C-alpha positions in Angstrom: -20.2 17.9 9.3 -22.2 16.7 6.4 -21.2 15.9 2.8 -22.5 17.9 -0.2 -25.5 16.4 -2.0 -24.8 13.6 -4.4 -26.7 11.0 -6.5 -26.4 7.5 -5.2 -26.0 4.4 -7.4 -26.0 0.8 -6.1 -25.2 -1.5 -9.0 -25.7 -5.3 -8.5 -23.2 -6.6 -11.0 -19.7 -5.5 -12.2 -21.0 -4.9 -15.7 -23.7 -2.6 -14.3 -21.1 -0.7 -12.2 -18.9 -0.3 -15.2 -21.8 1.0 -17.4 -22.7 3.5 -14.7 -19.2 4.7 -14.3 -18.9 5.0 -18.1 -22.0 7.2 -18.2 -21.0 9.4 -15.3 -17.3 9.9 -16.1 -15.6 12.6 -14.1 -18.8 13.2 -12.0 -18.6 9.9 -10.1 -16.6 8.5 -7.2 -16.5 4.8 -6.3 -17.5 3.9 -2.8 -16.1 0.6 -1.5 -15.4 0.6 2.3 -15.7 4.4 2.5 -13.2 4.7 5.3 -11.1 7.2 3.2 -13.7 8.7 1.0 -16.5 9.5 3.5 -14.3 11.7 5.7 -13.3 13.7 2.6 -16.9 14.1 1.7 -17.8 15.2 5.2 -15.0 17.8 5.3 -16.1 19.0 1.8 -12.6 18.1 0.4 -14.4 16.0 -2.2 -17.7 16.9 -3.9 -18.6 14.3 -6.6 -21.9 14.6 -8.2 -22.5 10.8 -7.8 -21.3 7.9 -5.7 -21.2 4.3 -7.2 -21.4 1.9 -4.2 -19.8 -1.5 -4.6 -21.3 -2.9 -1.5 -24.1 -4.7 -3.3 -22.1 -6.2 -6.1 -22.3 -9.9 -6.7 -18.5 -10.4 -7.1 -15.2 -8.6 -6.8 -14.6 -10.2 -3.4 -12.1 -12.9 -4.2 -8.6 -13.5 -2.8 -6.6 -15.6 -5.2 -3.2 -17.2 -4.3 -1.1 -18.9 -7.0 2.5 -20.0 -7.4 3.7 -16.6 -8.4 1.2 -14.0 -7.1 -1.5 -12.9 -4.7 -4.5 -11.2 -6.3 -7.0 -9.3 -4.2 -10.2 -7.9 -5.6 -11.8 -4.6 -4.9 -14.3 -5.5 -2.2 -11.8 -7.4 0.1 -11.4 -5.6 3.4 -8.2 -5.0 5.3 -9.2 -7.4 8.0 -10.3 -10.2 5.7 -7.0 -10.0 3.9 -5.1 -9.8 7.2 -6.8 -13.0 8.3 -6.3 -15.0 5.1 -3.6 -17.6 5.8 -2.7 -18.5 2.2 -2.3 -14.8 1.2 -0.2 -13.8 4.2 1.9 -17.0 4.0 2.6 -16.2 0.4 3.4 -12.5 1.1 4.0 -12.1 4.9 4.7 -8.4 4.4 1.0 -8.0 3.8 0.1 -9.2 7.3 2.7 -7.0 9.0 1.7 -3.9 7.1 -2.0 -4.5 7.7 -1.4 -4.8 11.4 -0.5 -1.1 11.3 -3.6 0.0 9.5 -5.8 2.2 11.7 -8.1 0.4 14.2 -10.1 -2.9 13.9 -13.4 -1.1 13.1 -11.7 0.6 10.2 -10.0 -2.5 9.0 -13.3 -4.3 9.1 -14.9 -1.8 6.7 -12.0 -0.3 4.6 -10.8 -2.2 1.6 -7.2 -3.0 0.7 -7.4 -1.8 -2.9 -9.4 1.2 -1.8 -6.4 2.3 0.3 -4.2 2.1 -2.7 -6.7 4.0 -5.0 -6.9 6.7 -2.3 -3.1 7.0 -2.4 -2.4 8.7 0.9 1.4 9.1 1.1 1.3 8.0 4.8 -0.7 4.8 4.2 0.8 1.4 4.5 -0.5 -0.6 1.5 0.7 1.8 -1.2 4.3 1.2 0.1 3.8 -2.5 -0.1 2.6 -2.2 -3.7 5.6 0.0 -4.6 8.2 -2.1 -2.8 7.1 -5.5 -4.2 6.5 -4.1 -7.7 2.8 -4.9 -7.7 0.1 -3.9 -10.1 -3.4 -2.6 -10.2 -6.0 -4.1 -12.6 -8.5 -1.6 -14.0 -11.6 -2.1 -16.1 -14.1 -0.1 -18.1 -17.1 -1.3 -20.0 -14.9 -1.4 -23.1 -11.9 -3.4 -21.7 -9.2 -3.7 -19.1 -5.7 -2.6 -18.4 -3.0 -3.1 -15.8 -1.0 -0.3 -14.2 2.4 -0.8 -12.5 2.9 0.7 -9.1 5.2 3.5 -10.3 2.7 4.5 -13.0 -0.4 4.2 -10.8 0.6 6.2 -7.7 0.9 9.8 -9.0 0.9 12.1 -5.9 -0.8 12.8 -2.6 -4.4 11.5 -2.9 -3.9 11.0 -6.6 -3.8 7.7 -8.5 -4.2 6.9 -12.1 -7.8 5.7 -12.1 -9.3 7.4 -15.1 -12.8 8.6 -15.7 -15.1 5.7 -16.2 -12.6 3.2 -14.8 -13.0 0.9 -11.9 -9.9 -0.5 -10.0 -10.8 -4.2 -9.8 -7.8 -5.9 -8.2 -4.5 -5.6 -6.5 -1.8 -8.0 -7.7 1.4 -8.7 -5.7 4.2 -11.0 -6.8 5.3 -13.7 -4.4 8.9 -13.1 -3.2 11.8 -15.4 -4.1 13.7 -17.7 -1.8 15.8 -16.4 1.1 13.8 -13.1 1.1 12.8 -11.6 4.4 10.7 -8.5 5.0 9.7 -6.1 7.7 7.4 -3.1 8.2 7.8 -0.5 11.0 6.4 2.9 11.6 5.8 5.5 14.3 2.6 7.6 14.8 1.6 10.0 17.5 -1.1 7.7 18.7 -1.8 4.0 17.8 -3.9 3.9 14.7 -3.0 7.4 13.4 -1.3 7.9 10.1 2.5 7.4 10.4 4.8 10.3 11.0 7.2 8.1 9.1 7.3 4.4 8.2 9.2 1.9 6.1 8.7 -1.4 4.4 11.9 -3.4 3.7 12.9 -6.5 1.8 16.3 -8.2 2.1 17.3 -11.2 -0.1 20.3 -13.3 0.9 22.7 -15.3 -1.3 23.6 -19.0 -0.7 26.2 -17.9 1.9 23.5 -15.9 3.8 25.1 -12.5 2.8 23.0 -9.7 1.5 22.3 -10.0 -2.2 19.7 -7.2 -2.6 18.0 -4.8 -0.2 15.2 -2.4 -0.9 13.0 0.0 1.2 9.8 2.0 0.6 9.1 4.9 3.0 5.8 6.4 3.9 5.0 9.8 5.4 8.2 11.4 3.9 7.2 12.2 0.3 4.3 12.8 -2.1 4.1 9.0 -2.8 5.9 6.0 -1.2 9.6 6.7 -1.7 11.4 3.5 -2.9 15.2 3.3 -2.3 17.5 0.6 -3.6 20.0 -0.1 -0.8 21.8 -3.0 -2.5 25.1 -1.2 -3.1 25.3 -0.1 0.5 24.7 -3.6 2.0 25.7 -6.1 -0.7 28.0 -8.9 0.7 27.3 -8.1 4.4 26.6 -11.0 6.6 22.9 -11.2 7.6 23.8 -11.2 11.3 26.4 -8.4 11.2 24.8 -5.6 9.1 26.6 -2.3 9.1 23.6 -0.1 7.9 25.1 3.4 8.4 25.7 3.9 4.6 22.2 2.6 3.8 20.6 4.9 6.4 22.6 7.9 5.1 21.5 7.1 1.5 17.9 6.9 2.5 18.0 10.1 4.5 19.5 11.9 1.4 16.8 10.5 -0.9 13.6 11.2 1.1 12.0 14.6 1.0 9.9 15.1 4.2 8.2 18.4 4.9 7.3 20.3 8.1 3.7 20.1 9.3 1.8 20.6 12.6 2.8 17.0 13.7 6.6 16.9 13.1 9.4 18.8 11.5 11.1 17.6 8.3 14.3 17.0 10.2 12.6 14.8 12.8 10.9 12.8 10.1 14.2 12.3 8.3 15.9 11.2 11.5 13.0 8.9 12.4 13.0 7.3 8.9 16.7 6.3 9.4 16.0 4.8 12.8 13.1 2.8 11.5 15.1 1.6 8.5 17.9 0.3 10.6 15.5 -1.6 12.8 13.6 -3.0 9.8 16.7 -4.1 7.9 17.9 -6.1 10.9 14.6 -7.8 11.2 14.2 -8.6 7.5 17.7 -10.0 7.3 17.1 -12.3 10.2 13.9 -13.5 8.7 15.6 -14.2 5.3 18.3 -16.2 7.1 15.6 -18.3 8.8 14.2 -19.2 5.4 11.2 -17.0 5.3 9.7 -15.1 2.3 8.7 -11.5 2.3 
């Protein structure tokens, strides 16, 4: 399979990239790692008139870790972020989610922010963005803006990057004390997109009982499905969770569909199994003093 014809632009600076995108508007797609976009081009599911390649930019490749956040710029690959000790120590959920992303060859080329811009509902990083309440920074030649996760992830393969805009960075807040996290999923083959998956955070109080619990599911909705489980788990001891009510709530909220890989009922059942497992792991990590 071959992509449709397109014009190719290889800007050398961010300002040049923004100017090019501003001129091209709706006709352009941004190429970063290409691990999501190129297959769509080859299958003729996307047919932009032009590609703007970020590979030659002098910049947009920083990982910044501060007291309250981790900021990841547009050209940072999955694998580079996965192997960045300061970032994954600050937000351990990043490392665990990235372990599930495809295969090493794809993680070495694909970009973390590109996965979020692509907005596949079965992808791992959009769920991390949603669960942690992260943000996406976007720029045009005329200015910048910041979009919260709920406003940015609009639907299957649809994110709120507007014509002429470039998504420049992913920003994740650092979790608070006594917060543990876990990520789990199941796919037909290792490296495939998940049939269902879940990211979980559990925060404990001073007595090591559950104070808050939240989950974000992948593969069971048009976007990551975030569920607040606090009412179902609040006050339970971290080592004696009774998650039946939380699992029931989650299964009622998610809206999986049938496809050639699995039925909606199977996905709903699987989501509950993964949630119970992830809650137990996250609560144990929170009790051990870890952060999400």
